N, C-alpha and C positions, 0 to 999 in steps of 0.2 A: 795733187789734186787742191786748186783753189779753194778757200772757206766763202760760201755765200755771204753777202752783206748781212744778212741777218738770219739767224739760227738759232734753236734752242741747243744749249750743250748742256747734259746733265750726266749725274750717276743715277741709274734706275735699275730697278729689277723687272719682273713680269708684271708685278702688282703695286711696286712704290715710285716713288720719284724723291729724290734729296733735294732740299732747298736750305738756304743759308740765312740766318738773321743773327744781330749781336745786340746783345740787351745790358743793363746794369747788372751785376750779381743778384740783386734782390728780386729780379724777375727770373734770370737765367738758371739760377742755382735750384730754386723750386721747380721750375720747369724741367729740369734734367732728373731731380729725384724723383718727381711724379709721374713724369713721362707724358705731362698734358700742362697747358699753362695756368698759371695761378690765377685768382681772383683778382689780382691786383692788374693783370694785363689787360689793357682797357680794349674791350670788345667793340666798342661806339668808336675807334679811331682806324683810320687808314694804316694799315702795315703792309712793307714792302717786302716780298720773300723773293730770293735770288736764286736760280739753279747752279750757278757760276760761283765757284768756290774763290778763285783769285778776284773775281768781280767784288765779292764780300769782302775780301782781304782790305782791296783799295778802299772800299767805303769805311771799314771800320779801324783801318790803319794797324791791321794784324793784332786786333783786340785792343789797341791801346788807348784809343779816343774814349772821352768821359762818356759816361752811360752805354759805352758799346765793349766793356771787358770781358763779356763773356760771350764765346762765338758760338753758336749753337746750329747742330745739322739736325733738320727736322725732317723726318721723313713722313711723307702724306700719300694717300692712295693716288695712283694714276686715275683713276675715274675722277677724281676730285678736281686734281689739277686740269684736266682735259674740261669739266665742268666750267672751271674758272676761266679758261680759253674762250669757251663759247660764248660765255655773257660777258665777255671784255670788251672795252672801248680802247682804242689810242689814247694814251694821256695829252696829245696835243694834235692840232687841225694839220691835216696835210692834202694839200689840193692833188685831186685825182683820187683818192683814196675815199674823200668825203663828198658829196653833192655840193657843200657848201658849210661854211662855218656855223651857221646857225643850227643845222642838222646835226652836226658832229657836237655843239654843246646840248642838244636835246638827248643824245644817245649817251654822252657823257655822264649827264644827270641821272640817268634810269641805270647805267650800267653797274652792278656792285664789283666789278673789277676793272682794272686800267693795264695795259700794256705801255712799257717804255723800253726803248732798244738803246743800250747803253754800250761805249766801247769796251770790247773784252780786253783784259790786262795780260800782261805776260809776268814772269814771277819777280820783275824789277817794280811791278805796278805800273809799267808804261802802257800808253793805249796801243792797243793794235788796230788794224784796219777794217776790221769786221767787228759786228755789234751781237750781243748778248742780251737776254730777255730779264727784265724785271716784272715783277707782277704785284700790283699794287690791290689789296683786298679791303674793302670797306663793306659795312652793314652787314647783310646776309652772309657775304662772301667770308668777312674776318670772324664772324660768329661761328660759321662751319667749319673754319680753320682752325680755330682754338679749342672747340668742341667736339668736333666729328671726325674731321679729315686725318688728325695727327694719329700716327702709327707708332712712333718713338721719336725723342729727342735724345741727343748724344751732345755732350759738351766737347767740341773740338778745340778750346783755345789752346790746349799743351801743342797740338798738331802745328797749330797756326804760329805757335812762337818758335817750334823746331824748323817750321819750313824756313820762316823768316830769318833765324841764325844761321842757316846753312846758306840762303841767299845772299846774307850780309856778308860772310866769310869768303864769299866767292866759287861755293859747291853747288852750283847749278844742277849738277848731275844728280846728286843726292836728293837735293830740293824737290827737283822734278819727278823722281822716284816716288816721294812722299804724297804727292798731289793725288785728292781724288781721281778716279779714272772716269771723266766725263766724255759723253759719246754723242753724237747727234741724236735728238729724241726722234722717237719717230710719231710724227704728228701729222694727218693729211694737210695736204696744201688749204683744203676749202677750211679746215679751222683756223689757220692762218691769213686768209685770203684777205681780210679786212683789218689785218693787224699788222701789215708790212711796214707801214709810214714810213 
């Protein structure tokens, strides 16, 4: 079956969804130790969460980029994730989705979350012909994420390094077996209707 152009793919349970971020050890290690983001985590800045493990690997270079050496799997409640989608605006203007650019700019200014669709990646981190969700959280959404939504935080840096080593050595089968099992996230069409840009 052909992949739709835009779909949320994620690892999830009945009550939670896993998203990925990468931070410096100064932020990442206390977050893992305490199961919540430390005071040093800036709650007044926009933060981007990614349900796609391989897109996160592309973004952080398998945890090798400066300031992104600690890769976190952050489990948040599905209710919270869906609240974020309900309060989101596309990060860029799309003719046909928005009545006009001024309306989109007003929506963007008010929205605590924004949606961006980026090319999904294969294990070599090459772009695929379909896109995965990135969710930007600011203001109320960022504060809720840090202080209310988080169920658990795990350090998946060793997993990232192990998968990268297998890909580099040409053992794609073993690398693929280690990847988090992501499947289409069951979200109603009405929730994504204005977010498919």
